[in-house]
C-alpha positions in Angstrom: -26.8 9.9 31.0 -25.4 9.9 27.4 -21.4 10.2 27.2 -19.2 11.7 24.5 -15.5 11.8 24.2 -14.6 15.7 25.0 -12.4 16.4 21.8 -8.7 15.7 22.0 -8.5 15.2 25.9 -9.9 11.5 24.9 -12.1 11.2 28.1 -15.8 10.7 28.2 -17.5 13.2 29.7 -21.5 13.4 30.4 -23.7 15.4 27.9 -25.1 17.3 30.7 -22.4 18.9 32.7 -22.2 21.2 35.7 -21.5 25.1 35.2 -20.6 26.7 38.6 -20.2 30.3 38.1 -23.1 30.6 40.4 -21.0 29.2 43.4 -18.9 32.2 43.1 -21.8 34.8 44.0 -22.6 36.2 40.5 -25.8 34.9 40.3 -26.7 36.4 43.9 -25.5 34.6 47.1 -25.6 30.8 47.1 -24.9 28.7 50.5 -22.2 26.5 51.0 -24.3 23.5 51.8 -26.3 24.6 48.7 -23.4 24.4 46.5 -22.7 20.8 47.9 -25.9 19.8 47.7 -25.9 20.6 44.0 -23.0 18.8 43.2 -24.0 15.8 45.1 -27.0 15.7 43.0 -25.3 16.2 39.8 -22.8 13.1 40.6 -25.7 11.3 41.6 -27.5 11.5 38.3 -24.6 10.8 36.3 -22.8 14.3 35.8 -19.3 13.7 35.0 -17.9 17.4 34.4 -17.6 20.5 36.4 -16.8 23.8 35.0 -15.4 26.5 36.9 -12.8 29.4 36.7 -10.2 31.1 39.1 -12.2 34.3 39.3 -15.6 32.8 39.9 -15.9 34.5 43.2 -12.1 35.1 43.3 -11.7 31.6 43.8 -14.7 30.6 46.0 -15.9 28.2 43.4 -13.1 26.5 42.6 -12.7 25.9 46.5 -16.0 24.5 47.0 -15.5 22.2 44.1 -12.1 21.3 46.1 -13.7 20.6 49.1 -16.5 18.7 47.7 -14.0 16.4 45.6 -12.0 15.6 48.9 -15.1 14.2 50.2 -16.1 12.3 47.2 -13.0 10.6 46.0 -14.9 7.9 44.3 -16.4 10.6 41.7 -14.0 10.0 38.2 -15.3 13.0 36.5 -13.5 15.6 34.9 -13.0 19.5 36.4 -12.4 22.1 34.0 -11.1 25.8 35.2 -10.1 28.5 33.2 -7.6 31.2 33.8 -6.1 34.9 32.4 -9.0 36.9 34.1 -7.2 37.7 37.2 -5.0 40.0 35.2 -5.9 43.5 34.3 -6.8 42.7 31.2 -6.8 39.1 29.7 -4.4 40.2 27.1 -1.2 38.8 25.5 1.1 41.4 27.5 -0.5 39.6 30.6 0.0 35.8 29.4 3.4 35.2 30.5 4.7 32.0 31.6 5.3 33.7 35.1 1.5 34.4 35.4 0.3 31.3 34.0 2.3 29.2 36.5 1.1 31.3 39.3 -2.8 31.1 38.3 -2.3 27.5 37.8 -0.9 26.6 41.1 -3.3 28.6 42.7 -6.0 26.5 40.9 -4.5 23.5 42.0 -4.5 24.6 45.6 -8.1 25.7 45.5 -9.0 22.2 43.8 -6.7 20.0 45.4 -5.4 18.6 42.7 -1.9 17.9 41.7 -2.6 17.8 38.0 -5.5 19.9 36.6 -7.8 18.0 34.3 -8.3 20.8 31.8 -7.7 24.7 31.8 -9.0 27.0 29.3 -7.8 30.4 28.6 -10.6 32.8 29.8 -12.2 34.6 27.2 -8.6 36.6 26.1 -8.2 39.2 23.7 -7.9 38.7 20.1 -3.8 38.8 20.4 -3.6 36.1 22.6 -5.3 33.4 20.2 -2.7 34.6 17.4 0.5 34.1 19.5 2.5 31.0 18.8 4.2 31.6 22.1 1.1 31.6 24.3 0.5 27.9 23.2 4.3 26.9 23.5 3.9 28.1 27.3 0.7 25.9 27.6 2.2 23.3 25.9 5.1 23.3 28.5 2.3 23.3 31.3 1.3 20.0 30.0 4.8 18.6 29.7 5.5 19.7 33.5 2.7 17.8 34.5 0.6 21.1 35.8 -2.1 20.4 33.6 -3.3 17.3 31.5 -5.1 19.2 28.8 -5.8 23.0 27.8 -8.6 24.5 25.8 -10.1 28.1 25.4 -13.2 29.8 26.2 -14.2 32.0 23.6 -16.5 35.2 22.8 -16.6 35.1 19.0 -16.8 32.5 16.3 -13.6 33.9 14.9 -11.9 33.2 18.0 -13.3 29.6 18.2 -12.1 29.1 14.5 -8.6 30.4 15.2 -8.4 28.0 18.3 -9.3 25.2 16.5 -6.6 25.3 14.1 -4.1 25.0 17.1 -3.1 21.2 17.0 -3.2 20.9 20.7 -6.2 22.6 21.8 -8.4 20.0 23.4 -11.6 21.9 23.5 -13.6 25.0 22.9 -16.2 26.7 25.1 -18.5 29.0 23.4 -21.9 30.1 23.8 -24.6 28.2 22.3 -28.5 28.1 22.6 -31.6 28.8 21.1 -30.7 32.3 21.3 -27.2 32.2 20.0 -27.3 29.8 16.9 -24.1 31.4 15.1 -21.8 28.6 16.1 -24.0 26.1 14.2 -22.6 27.6 10.8 -18.7 27.0 11.0 -17.8 26.3 14.5 -19.1 22.9 15.0 -18.3 21.6 11.5 -14.7 22.7 12.2 -14.7 21.0 15.7 -15.9 17.8 14.1 -13.3 18.1 11.4 -10.6 18.6 13.7 -11.5 16.3 16.7 -11.9 19.1 19.0 -14.4 19.2 21.6 -17.2 21.7 22.3 -18.4 22.8 25.5 -21.7 24.8 25.2 -22.0 27.6 28.2 -25.0 30.0 28.7 -27.2 26.9 27.8 -30.4 28.7 29.1 -29.5 32.4 27.9 -28.7 33.3 31.6 -32.1 31.6 32.7 -34.3 33.1 29.8 -35.3 30.0 28.3 -36.1 28.2 31.5 -39.4 30.6 30.7 -39.8 31.4 34.3 -39.3 35.4 33.6 -41.2 38.1 33.3 -40.6 41.8 32.2 -41.2 42.8 35.7 -38.3 39.9 37.1 -36.0 41.6 39.1 -32.4 40.2 40.2 -30.0 40.5 43.2 -27.7 43.3 42.9 -24.6 41.2 43.1 -26.3 38.8 40.1 -24.8 39.9 36.9 -28.3 40.0 35.5 -28.4 43.4 37.2 -25.3 44.7 36.9 -24.3 43.8 33.7 -27.2 44.5 31.3 -25.7 46.6 29.0 -22.0 45.2 29.1 -20.8 47.4 32.3 -18.7 44.6 33.9 -17.9 42.3 30.9 -19.0 41.0 27.3 -22.5 41.6 27.0 -23.1 38.5 25.6 -22.6 36.5 28.7 -25.7 38.0 30.1 -29.0 37.0 28.5 -26.8 36.2 25.8 -26.8 39.6 24.6 -30.3 39.6 24.1 -32.6 42.7 25.4 -34.3 41.4 28.3 -37.8 42.2 27.4 -37.2 41.0 23.9 -35.9 37.8 25.2 -38.9 37.2 27.7 -41.3 37.5 24.8 -39.2 34.9 22.7 -38.8 32.6 25.8 -42.7 32.7 25.7 -42.9 31.4 22.3 -39.9 28.8 22.8 -41.9 27.7 25.9 -44.9 27.1 23.7 -43.0 24.7 21.1 -41.6 22.7 24.2 -45.0 22.2 25.3 -46.1 20.9 22.0 -43.1 18.4 22.1 -44.6 17.5 25.8 -41.4 18.8 27.5 -40.4 21.7 30.1 -38.9 24.4 28.5 -35.4 23.7 30.5 -35.2 20.1 29.0 -36.1 21.2 25.5 -33.6 24.0 25.7 -30.6 21.6 26.8 -31.6 18.8 24.9 -31.8 21.0 21.6 -27.8 21.8 22.3 -27.0 18.3 23.1 -28.6 17.1 19.9 -26.4 19.9 17.7 -23.8 17.5 15.9 -20.5 18.5 17.2 -21.3 19.3 20.8 -19.5 17.5 23.5 -21.2 18.7 26.6 -23.6 21.5 28.3 -23.0 23.3 31.3 -26.1 24.6 33.0 -25.8 26.0 36.0 -27.6 25.0 39.5 -28.9 26.7 42.6 -30.4 23.6 44.1 -30.8 19.8 43.9 -34.2 20.1 42.1 -32.6 22.2 39.0 -29.7 20.0 39.1 -31.8 16.9 38.5 -34.0 18.5 36.0 -30.7 19.8 34.3 -29.3 16.2 34.3 -32.6 14.2 32.8 -32.0 16.3 29.5 -29.3 14.1 28.9 -31.5 11.4 28.1 -34.5 13.2 26.4 -35.8 12.0 23.5 -35.1 13.1 20.0 -36.7 16.6 19.3 -39.2 16.5 16.3 -38.4 18.4 13.1 -41.2 20.9 13.6 -39.7 21.5 17.0 -36.4 22.0 15.3 -37.9 24.1 12.7 -39.8 26.1 15.1 -36.6 27.1 17.2 -34.7 28.1 14.0 -37.7 30.5 13.0 -37.9 31.7 16.4 -34.0 32.9 16.1 -34.1 34.1 12.8 -37.1 36.4 13.1 -36.9 37.6 16.8 -33.4 37.3 18.0 -30.9 37.1 15.0 -31.3 40.5 13.9 -29.9 42.0 17.0 -27.3 39.4 18.0 -26.2 37.3 14.7 -23.6 39.8 13.6 -21.9 40.3 16.8 -20.3 37.5 17.9 
């Protein structure tokens, strides 16, 4: 497993991390024992970053990580969580010092940590990014010892660029995958220049890029891939990266062919493509079982992808995906 410094945290993390949204049930029910087995497998294979949020399962994801941490004190990795979406809306009106402290304290209790490693503003509205007061409040939390570092999780390129310009933002989490390539244009270069870490989320486009789905595939009612197809619950870009499902299935089949020509499974190829984008610190795929966690971790030591593969991924995006998504985020 390769490791890179995560921006202004100064800490090294594995290039493949573990996303834990699924532990909260938004990808269908996950048994507690399965969640622990996933973390066991990820840690065993070199993963040193777990990413969560206070709203994943109303804190369930954090709690499961906290229980696992208590049982595995030798693990020296980083836990990144998020806050602000417990509010009615993630806007400036709710980004108060009192709310921040309450949310931080709740996450500290859930995770069993006195000082949180990294807290990210969880896809707030634009007015939050433009407020000096918000970032002053985050600085105060660092000074108090409640958090070690802070970053942001964003929906749009413009939000990412706004955050990167802030002097104490350690990292930016953004959707980046073969079906969402816009961050390559300005965000990654700006982050490299500023020394800000990039955490790539939704790396498999909600599973599309694994190549396992057909147009007849269905998902549990509690799975956001069922209830958020049209953005009913939150930004549609978080579900299948904003790509129409049928279009995504067809494009994923083409991606799988490219991966096969490279001698790789689609999942490994999809994750390796992201880790090999200059400026990316880590990628956070989810896993529902140890086998998936292992398969994801193996991408951290994947060979350099060929020029023909890179060109094929670029052409696939430009021809099949970009017309529908490139201008939206």
